[in-house]
Kinemage of the C-alpha trace (Angstrom):
@kinemage 1
@onewidth
@group {chain A} dominant
@subgroup {mainchain}
@vectorlist {calphas} color= white
{ca met a 1} P 30.289 10.857 -10.550
{ca thr a 2} L 31.073 8.164 -13.117
{ca pro a 3} L 27.906 6.719 -14.726
{ca leu a 4} L 26.868 3.185 -13.702
{ca thr a 5} L 29.040 3.235 -10.588
{ca trp a 6} L 28.288 3.251 -6.877
{ca arg a 7} L 29.501 5.897 -4.466
{ca gln a 8} L 28.987 5.990 -0.736
{ca phe a 9} L 28.290 9.419 0.674
{ca gly a 10} L 26.394 11.096 3.436
{ca asn a 11} L 26.912 11.231 7.175
{ca ala a 12} L 26.079 8.565 9.738
{ca pro a 13} L 22.507 8.499 11.105
{ca ser a 14} L 23.885 9.087 14.592
{ca ser a 15} L 25.007 12.573 13.545
{ca ile a 16} L 21.382 13.727 13.189
{ca glu a 17} L 19.869 11.518 15.910
{ca pro a 18} L 17.243 13.684 17.693
{ca ala a 19} L 17.047 11.340 20.695
{ca thr a 20} L 20.583 12.259 21.771
{ca asn a 21} L 20.156 15.972 21.074
{ca ala a 22} L 19.165 17.730 24.288
{ca ala a 23} L 17.850 20.680 22.291
{ca ile a 24} L 15.232 18.389 20.699
{ca asn a 25} L 14.582 15.558 23.174
{ca gln a 26} L 12.829 17.072 26.179
{ca asn a 27} L 13.511 13.863 28.155
{ca ser a 28} L 17.244 13.802 27.411
{ca pro a 29} L 19.188 11.765 28.317
{ca gly a 30} L 16.171 9.483 28.764
{ca thr a 31} L 13.786 7.943 26.234
{ca pro a 32} L 12.383 10.612 23.888
{ca pro a 33} L 8.622 11.334 23.821
{ca trp a 34} L 8.307 9.794 20.357
{ca asn a 35} L 9.614 6.427 21.556
{ca leu a 36} L 8.206 6.344 25.090
{ca arg a 37} L 5.301 3.987 25.747
{ca ser a 38} L 2.410 5.151 27.915
{ca gly a 39} L 3.055 2.407 30.460
{ca gly a 40} L 6.813 2.913 30.466
{ca gly a 41} L 9.523 1.333 28.372
{ca ala a 42} L 10.424 2.123 24.790
{ca gly a 43} L 9.583 1.054 21.268
{ca asn a 44} L 11.629 -1.415 19.266
{ca gly a 45} L 13.499 1.266 17.355
{ca tyr a 46} L 15.481 3.118 19.982
{ca asn a 47} L 17.218 5.238 17.324
{ca ile a 48} L 16.301 6.464 13.834
{ca glu a 49} L 18.380 3.798 12.105
{ca leu a 50} L 16.372 0.997 13.755
{ca gly a 51} L 13.082 2.861 14.173
{ca val a 52} L 12.830 4.498 10.745
{ca trp a 53} L 15.428 3.546 8.157
{ca gln a 54} L 15.425 -0.211 8.757
{ca val a 55} L 11.684 -0.720 9.155
{ca trp a 56} L 8.682 -0.317 6.887
{ca cys a 57} L 9.292 3.213 5.668
{ca ala a 58} L 9.491 4.849 2.253
{ca gly a 59} L 11.401 7.622 0.529
{ca thr a 60} L 10.866 10.145 -2.255
{ca trp a 61} L 13.163 11.570 -4.917
{ca his a 62} L 12.711 15.227 -5.896
{ca glu a 63} L 14.467 15.869 -9.194
{ca cys a 64} L 13.789 19.618 -9.046
{ca ser a 65} L 15.923 20.063 -5.923
{ca gly a 66} L 18.052 16.926 -5.956
{ca thr a 67} L 16.617 15.919 -2.593
{ca his a 68} L 15.906 12.452 -1.230
{ca arg a 69} L 13.483 12.407 1.713
{ca ile a 70} L 12.564 9.605 4.148
{ca his a 71} L 9.521 9.502 6.428
{ca gly a 72} L 8.334 6.537 8.474
{ca ser a 73} L 8.439 4.678 11.806
{ca gly a 74} L 5.135 3.644 13.464
{ca his a 75} L 3.615 0.435 14.881
{ca gly a 76} L 5.896 -0.921 17.644
{ca asp a 77} L 9.031 0.781 16.331
{ca gly a 78} L 8.420 4.373 17.351
{ca gly a 79} L 6.304 7.491 17.063
{ca ile a 80} L 8.783 9.828 15.362
{ca asn a 81} L 7.246 11.734 12.440
{ca ser a 82} L 10.275 13.694 11.205
{ca ile a 83} L 11.415 14.062 7.623
{ca phe a 84} L 15.058 13.182 6.965
{ca ala a 85} L 16.521 14.752 3.836
{ca leu a 86} L 19.645 14.199 1.755
{ca lys a 87} L 20.651 16.995 -0.660
{ca cys a 88} L 22.239 14.920 -3.401
{ca phe a 89} L 23.244 17.844 -5.642
{ca asp a 90} L 25.484 19.328 -2.942
{ca ala a 91} L 29.243 18.927 -3.328
{ca ser a 92} L 29.292 16.920 -0.091
{ca pro a 93} L 25.787 15.481 0.412
{ca thr a 94} L 24.754 15.075 4.052
{ca trp a 95} L 21.629 13.926 5.849
{ca val a 96} L 19.714 16.613 7.742
{ca leu a 97} L 16.786 16.511 10.142
{ca glu a 98} L 14.422 18.588 8.003
{ca thr a 99} L 11.510 18.614 10.477
{ca phe a 100} L 11.560 18.196 14.243
{ca pro a 101} L 9.438 15.369 15.677
{ca ser a 102} L 6.225 15.955 17.565
{ca gly a 103} L 6.933 15.908 21.286
{ca ser a 104} L 10.270 17.684 20.981
{ca lys a 105} L 11.080 20.844 22.909
{ca glu a 106} L 9.871 22.843 19.924
{ca trp a 107} L 6.362 21.377 20.409
{ca pro a 108} L 4.723 21.532 23.870
{ca ser a 109} L 3.694 17.960 24.570
{ca pro a 110} L 0.655 17.667 26.860
{ca thr a 111} L 1.418 14.074 27.887
{ca gly a 112} L 5.195 13.733 27.685
{ca his a 113} L 4.816 10.891 25.196
{ca leu a 114} L 3.108 10.215 21.854
{ca asp a 115} L 1.718 6.792 22.760
{ca asp a 116} L -1.599 8.485 23.484
{ca gly a 117} L -4.037 5.759 22.417
{ca gly a 118} L -5.220 7.971 19.546
{ca glu a 119} L -4.706 5.514 16.713
{ca asn a 120} L -8.256 6.260 15.538
{ca asn a 121} L -6.936 9.636 14.412
{ca asn a 122} L -4.251 10.414 11.829
{ca ile a 123} L -2.673 13.389 13.616
{ca tyr a 124} L -0.921 14.115 16.907
{ca phe a 125} L -1.856 16.862 19.353
{ca asp a 126} L 0.046 19.416 17.252
{ca lys a 127} L -1.886 18.561 14.033
{ca leu a 128} L 1.147 16.909 12.442
{ca pro a 129} L 0.713 13.465 10.846
{ca arg a 130} L 0.866 10.518 13.220
{ca ala a 131} L 3.900 8.270 12.767
{ca thr a 132} L 3.056 5.213 10.665
{ca his a 133} L 4.834 2.626 8.566
{ca thr a 134} L 4.782 4.442 5.240
{ca tyr a 135} L 5.509 1.323 3.140
{ca asn a 136} L 5.273 2.814 -0.395
{ca leu a 137} L 2.631 5.334 0.633
{ca ile a 138} L 4.529 8.559 -0.016
{ca ala a 139} L 5.133 10.193 -3.380
{ca ala a 140} L 6.995 13.209 -4.752
{ca arg a 141} L 5.193 16.038 -6.555
{ca gly a 142} L 7.794 18.641 -7.453
{ca asp a 143} L 9.478 19.411 -4.126
{ca glu a 144} L 6.418 18.280 -2.164
{ca val a 145} L 5.905 15.012 -0.283
{ca trp a 146} L 2.399 13.499 -0.399
{ca leu a 147} L 1.567 10.949 2.301
{ca tyr a 148} L -1.432 8.623 2.440
{ca gln a 149} L -2.521 7.015 5.703
{ca pro a 150} L -3.312 4.537 7.181
{ca gly a 151} L -0.123 2.605 7.358
{ca ala a 152} L 0.467 0.996 10.760
{ca pro a 153} L 0.352 3.737 13.424
{ca trp a 154} L 2.352 4.037 16.640
{ca ser a 155} L 1.947 2.064 18.729
{ca ser a 156} L -0.748 -0.599 18.195
{ca gly a 157} L -0.519 -0.679 14.382
{ca thr a 158} L -4.289 -0.719 13.880
{ca gly a 159} L -7.425 1.399 13.845
{ca gln a 160} L -6.157 4.512 12.089
{ca arg a 161} L -8.378 6.994 10.318
{ca pro a 162} L -7.466 7.416 6.612
{ca gly a 163} L -6.012 10.728 5.550
{ca leu a 164} L -3.960 12.467 2.864
{ca phe a 165} L -1.184 14.909 3.773
{ca arg a 166} L 0.995 17.283 1.757
{ca tyr a 167} L 4.405 18.495 2.893
{ca ser a 168} L 6.293 21.467 1.492
{ca pro a 169} L 9.755 22.589 2.694
{ca lys a 170} L 8.389 26.148 2.801
{ca ser a 171} L 5.017 25.628 4.484
{ca gly a 172} L 5.380 22.306 6.306
{ca trp a 173} L 2.630 19.678 6.630
{ca arg a 174} L -1.037 20.152 5.685
{ca asn a 175} L -3.861 17.646 6.135
{ca val a 176} L -5.612 17.972 2.767
{ca trp a 177} L -8.179 15.166 3.158
{ca gln a 178} L -9.492 13.133 6.065
{ca gly a 179} L -11.812 10.153 5.783
{ca ser a 180} L -14.104 8.565 8.295
{ca leu a 181} L -13.321 5.466 10.273
{ca thr a 182} L -15.887 3.413 8.364
{ca gly a 183} L -16.056 3.028 4.621
{ca ala a 184} L -13.830 5.888 3.489
{ca gly a 185} L -10.431 4.255 3.813
{ca ile a 186} L -8.525 2.223 1.277
{ca thr a 187} L -6.365 -0.549 2.714
{ca thr a 188} L -3.226 -0.278 0.653
{ca arg a 189} L 0.540 -0.363 0.703
{ca cys a 190} L 1.535 1.717 -2.337
{ca met a 191} L 0.791 4.847 -4.337
{ca his a 192} L 2.422 7.077 -6.913
{ca tyr a 193} L 2.122 10.492 -8.555
{ca asn a 194} L 0.855 10.897 -12.125
{ca ala a 195} L 2.301 14.200 -13.386
{ca thr a 196} L 0.322 14.172 -16.641
{ca gln a 197} L -2.991 14.138 -14.785
{ca asp a 198} L -1.681 15.787 -11.591
{ca arg a 199} L -3.136 12.956 -9.516
{ca ile a 200} L -2.111 10.699 -6.653
{ca tyr a 201} L -3.030 7.080 -7.459
{ca ile a 202} L -3.785 4.662 -4.600
{ca phe a 203} L -3.652 0.893 -5.177
{ca pro a 204} L -5.760 -1.149 -2.737
{ca gln a 205} L -5.581 -4.518 -1.088
{ca ser a 206} L -8.770 -5.513 -2.907
{ca gly a 207} L -11.013 -3.925 -5.479
{ca ser a 208} L -10.174 -1.138 -7.899
{ca ala a 209} L -7.662 1.689 -7.701
{ca ala a 210} L -8.534 5.254 -6.798
{ca tyr a 211} L -6.977 8.670 -7.255
{ca phe a 212} L -6.905 12.061 -5.582
{ca ser a 213} L -6.806 15.234 -7.646
{ca cys a 214} L -3.820 17.267 -6.413
{ca thr a 215} L -5.628 20.504 -7.235
{ca asn a 216} L -8.664 19.495 -5.164
{ca pro a 217} L -7.668 16.673 -2.791
{ca ala a 218} L -10.391 17.639 -0.307
{ca ala a 219} L -12.936 16.160 -2.743
{ca gly a 220} L -11.685 12.727 -1.704
{ca pro a 221} L -10.740 9.622 -3.689
{ca thr a 222} L -12.286 8.802 -7.074
{ca thr a 223} L -12.538 5.108 -7.936
{ca val a 224} L -10.969 3.863 -11.158
{ca thr a 225} L -13.332 1.135 -12.326
{ca ala a 226} L -11.472 -0.015 -15.446
{ca met a 227} L -8.727 -1.839 -13.628
{ca tyr a 228} L -7.626 -5.373 -12.842
{ca asn a 229} L -9.474 -6.403 -9.677
{ca asn a 230} L -7.003 -8.023 -7.313
{ca val a 231} L -8.263 -10.336 -4.598
{ca gly a 232} L -7.087 -9.642 -1.075
{ca ala a 233} L -3.428 -9.042 -1.943
{ca phe a 234} L -1.289 -6.097 -0.975
{ca ser a 235} L 0.072 -4.096 -3.900
{ca trp a 236} L 3.597 -3.240 -2.820
{ca his a 237} L 5.062 -1.954 -6.094
{ca thr a 238} L 3.683 0.736 -8.366
{ca leu a 239} L 4.986 3.294 -10.837
{ca arg a 240} L 3.973 5.748 -13.510
{ca cys a 241} L 5.210 4.935 -17.036
{ca glu a 242} L 4.973 8.077 -19.177
{ca glu a 243} L 6.110 6.251 -22.337
{ca leu a 244} L 3.077 3.949 -22.124
{ca asp a 245} L 0.791 6.568 -20.579
{ca ala a 246} L 0.047 3.916 -17.979
{ca asp a 247} L -0.138 3.529 -14.212
{ca leu a 248} L 1.364 0.165 -13.306
{ca tyr a 249} L 1.256 -1.916 -10.163
{ca met a 250} L 2.372 -5.378 -9.132
{ca ala a 251} L 0.953 -7.293 -6.203
{ca asp a 252} L 3.473 -9.812 -4.992
{ca glu a 253} L 1.262 -11.842 -2.662
{ca phe a 254} L -0.689 -13.770 -5.262
{ca thr a 255} L 0.042 -15.421 -8.610
{ca gly a 256} L -0.184 -13.341 -11.759
{ca gly a 257} L -0.156 -10.029 -9.949
{ca phe a 258} L 0.295 -7.358 -12.592
{ca gly a 259} L -2.227 -4.750 -13.660
{ca val a 260} L -2.625 -1.555 -15.642
């Protein structure tokens, strides 16, 4: 590909749509379990393009494998918790459904839907992470995806228990840390991976940042006290700058929002 040019590639989202695949959607041709509300009806995002890719979801780039991964949905848009992957180093890159959603035929659903009123938890019945708006709350570590919750869970968008998850293409999802419903969560919208320290940094809505050690995430978050203290603003943008040996964030909901 010519440097500094754009190229469109990849297949249409409809080609990997699990809702229209009878081998995945146990309610086919009806509303799939991950988009079916407990009282009937469906979420706002009746397909993955509207329920995942065009709502508040995030992606990761894995240089080691040339893979771009997307994970999201949640709130009123849907309960799908799949990972969608694009192998960019392939001669003809295509999107694939890398993990099946909870509630599919591959997972025995006890209720027939995922709108189970369990927003105070961060997992579904099958121990996989509950669908949430991921905002900028996923990060790449090698070929792994690290996910911090809470975002805004399916379907109420509120009340979710905080948790940290790790996904590997070889071993799937693991819940590596789970907080309590009171006092252990960090209300945030962004995070990133610091390869030098092997840490996941979380940037909060208020107060100081915190990090998880990737070698011992079960120990929970450690507060970083020497940091700009933002006041009630979501930090949407964050990155690791190796040249400066700095972890940077910008909160775009108040004036002067930049910290190190």
